[in-house]
N, C-alpha and C positions, 0 to 999 in steps of 0.2 A: 207333711206329713203329720198326722193328727196325735195330740200329746199323750191320749191314753184311750183305750175301747170307750168308746161310746156309753156303754153299756152301765162300765165299772166306773166312770166319772159323773156322770150324769146320776146312778143310783142311790151312791153315797151322797151328793148333793141334798138327794130327796129328802132322804132323813134327818135331815141336820135340827132340825130342831127335836130330834127325839134324841139322838146321839148327843148332844152338845154338853151333858152334866159330866164324860167324863176326866177325873179329875188327874195333876200333875204328880208325878213321881220324882223320882229320883235321876237328876240328869245325865248323871255319866254313863250309863246302858247304852243310851241312843245312837243310833248307826246311822251315815251318811243316809239323806235325806234319797230316795230311787232316781235316774236318769236314765234315759236313752234317744235312741236317734245322732243325728250329726250333731255338732257344733258351730258354731260360732267364729269366725277369726278372729284372732285375739284382738280383743279392744274393738271391736265392728261397729261402727256408728252403725245404728238403723232406725230410721225414721218412720215415724208412724203420723198419720193424718185421720182425722173427722170423716167416714165413710160420707157420700152424698146422699143424701135424702133421710139418713138415721143418726145425724151428728147428734150426740150427745146437750144436753142441757147445760148449763153454765157453771152450776153446783159439781157437776157430772164431771167435764172439762176437768176440772180444778183437781179434781178429787184423784182421778188417772194420771194427769200432771205432776203430780205430788209422790203419785207410785213411782213413777219412771224415775224421778229423783231420788224416791227411798233404795231403790232397785240398784242404781248407779252408785250412792254412797253406801251401801253395804254389800254389796258383791264382795270385795276384799278378794278378786280374782281377773283375771284379763275375757271374763266375760263381756257381752254384747252390750254399750254402751246406748243407752235407748233413747230420741227426743224427739219431740212433738214438731211436725213439719208440714207443712201444706201440699209438701211435694213430695212427701213419703210415700214406699214403693207400699208397706205395712197400712192395714186399715183397722180403726175401733168405730165399731158400733152399737144403736142405741138401742136394740130391738129385740123383738121375739122371736124374731127365726132361727130357731137354733133347733137341730136334731134330736131336739127332748124335750119331755115335759115335765123334769126335774131342776136343771140347771139354772143357776145363776148368771153363770158367766159360763163362757164358750173359747178356747184357743186352738187357732192351729200351724202350724209351721210350713211353713217353704225356703228350711235354709238350704242355700245365703242368701237368699233373698228378700223375703218376708216374712210376716206372720198376719194373721189378721185375730180379732177379738172381740167378740160379741156380749154384751150387756145387757140384762131386762131392764124394761123399764119400771120406773117406780109405781107400785100397783097392781103390776102384772099379777093376775088369778094363777098361780101353779095347782099341784094337786096336793101338795100337802099345805097351803093356805097361802096369803096373800103378798107377795114382794114389797119392805119395804127400807128401803135405804136413809139412812142415818141422814147425811149431809140433805137431804131432801127435805130438813125438818129442822123451825127454828130453836127448838129442843124435841132432841131426838130420843123416842121413849126409847123404853126396851122394848128388846127383839128384835131394834131392825139393825141393819149387816152395815159394816161400818165399810161405804165402796173406796175410800184408800186402800184398805186393808185385802180387799177380795181383790182390785185390780191390780194391785203387789202380787200375790198370787199366778192371777192371769199370764204376770208377766215373769213370774219362776215358769210357769210352764214355756212360755217363750224363749226362755235362756234353756230349756232342756230339762228340765226337772217335772218328776213325777208326783203324784200323789205318794206321801209319808205311808209306810205300815203300819198301823196303828197299834199291831204287837209290837212293835222297834221302839215304840216315843216313851219314853221315863218322864218326860217335862215337856207340856204344852208346848211353849215357849221354844223348844229346842227348832222347831220348821214354822214357818207359815202354811206349807203345803198340804194342810189337813184336807183330808176330802168333803169333811162337814165342818165348815166351819162353825166358830163362834158366832154370837150374837152379842150384843149389849143387852147386861151387861158383868157377863161372867169373861173370868179370866181370860188373857190373849184374845180377849174380841176385836180389838183398834190395833193391832202391831204393826210398826210399821220400817219395819227392818226385816232382812232374811236373818231366818233363827242359826243357829250356829251349825245345826247339822245341813241346812241346806249350804251354808259358805262352805263345809267342808265337800261337799260333792260340788259346786262351781270350784272349786280350788284343784279337786281333783282330774277336772273334764278340764278347764285351760287352764290350771296353773296359777300360781301366785300373782295378786299382782304387781308387787315389787318384792326387792330382794328382802326387802326392810317389813313387807306387812306381815302380820303375827298369824299362821297357821290358827284355826279355827280351833277350839278344844274337845268338840267332837273326832277329832285326829288324833294316833297318837304313834308320831312318826320318830323310827330312829335318826339319830343325825353322825357323821363322820366328820372329826377334829382331825387336820393336822400342826405341823409345829416344824419350821426349818429354819437357822440359824446362819446369819449373814456371814459365821467362818467358825470352825469347827475345833481353831486356836485362836489364841489371841495372846497377846500380852501381859503384863500387871497391869491393873489400871486401864486399860484397852478399850474400846469401843466395840459395843456388840447389838443387834439387831434382831430380835425373834418375831417372827412373823409367822401367822394361825389363819387356817383357811377352817369355815364351817359350813359345814352342804347338810343337805338333808342324803341321808344316807343312800348311795346307787342300788341296792338292794330291793329299797322297796316298789313295790308290784304298779304302782300309775307312772306312766312316765312322764305328764307332763311337770310332777312334783320332784322323784326320782332324779337327785344329783344337783337340785337347784339348790341355788349361794345362799347363805342366809345371811346377812348383814343387819344391824343396828343393833343385835344382842350383845349381854356380858359377856366376855369372856376370859379368864383371868387366868395372868402366866403363874406358876410355882414354881417352886425349885427346891433342891436339896446338897445337902454333901454327898458324894459315892459312896461314903461308908453309912450314911441315914437310911432309914427303911420308912421315914412320914415325910408330908411335906408340908412346905409353908406356903402364905399367898405373898409373890413377889409384886403384885399391881397389877389395875387392869389395864388389857388391850386396849388401845385405840382402833376405832372401826374405822374403814377406808371410807366407806356409805359413797361404794360406786361401784355397786350391782356383783362384786367378784368375790362377797363373804370372805374378805381379807382384814385381820387386824393386827397392831403391832405395837412392839413396847421397845425402847432402845435407852441401853443402860451402860454405865462401867463396872467392869469388872475386878476381881481383885482374887478372886481365886478359883478354884475349878470346880463348877457344879453340874446336876443334872435340872434338864429342865422339863415341863411338861404344861401345855394348854387346857384348860378344862371350860368345858358349857354345862354350867346347872341349868334341868331342867324349869324352865319358868311358870310360873303360879297361871298365866294366863293368854299362855298359847298350846297347839298340841303336838311340842315336841319333846323329846328323850334328850337326857343330859350325855354328854359323853367327854371322852379323855383322850389327848393327842399320844399317840407312841412317845418314849423319852427320848429326848436329844441332848448327849453330853456335850461340852463346850470346855477347854484344857485354857487353864490357863501357865502361859508358859512366863518364869522370868529368869533374867538377862540381867548379869551383873557387870558390873565396872571393872576397871583392871583395878588389879593388888596394888593400893597406897602405902607408901611407909611414911612416916613421919616424924622418925628420925632413931637413932639408934635403940632409945630407952623406951619408946611408942611401941603399944600392936601395932599389928596389920591389921587392916580391916577392908570388905567390900560393900560398895552400895548397890542398890537393888531396885 
């Protein structure tokens, strides 16, 4: 499957030298990067080789391999793991053989089996000018393209990402999937990781890498928090364990994210007396970190309390805060038999 209609992809690249002056704005409004087509299996290892007869020079190979590692390190999802191997089913070519006169890179997908990537040679004459790759120079000149960034962009297509809709982009670095990449030395010309809104779409399509993986700030996901007690009633100074479970809200519209457990977050246990209206923090709950989204705190209790767990929205992740329903644990008092200390002594009980 081709990543985009040919005219859209190549025409956008053709005007790169004209459109690169677009400025960055406020980051919060950018939408997740568009994507389409079938996805790879979770964490599928996809191996690529250099196409026979069109092998890239050493400097381009190094840049492409670095871009594959950039993809693996920054995907934050169960998207494909990319690896160079001489036996790979996918191939990468250094060639001018492309179905367009504008593009400097071109990727097609044949999921679940393979992809192909073409990168134009250094010095190739195009209708907008002569292609210059920064890695081909000992001292890269302004106006060259960073091969690692362009290869990462193409790997983004291999991972099913499309071109960002520039009308939805408010900060250039939110994505590496611009149809018109920047050249040295404009801001963002050498990005070597997926932008936050690229990661958002990969997480939507593949799910997070682990239960503890931060969600992209390009997302705004509701969460759900529950709380249970080891007993609803305990004796005075008795032991009590409270267990919380945190997950993405089941009503989230993306199936690969909905109900996903959330490990490694900060969950606080709060309590109040039954007659009180305000809550006080009791302590931080310890995470199980076993992929279940569970947190626990054990204590001894001497009075009846209402309890709840609270998750506050983190500053570095795309999750909304939540609070659990209230759990009341009653403390019962059991007294010893009446004791007589003598005719003139008062009676008393020990509790």
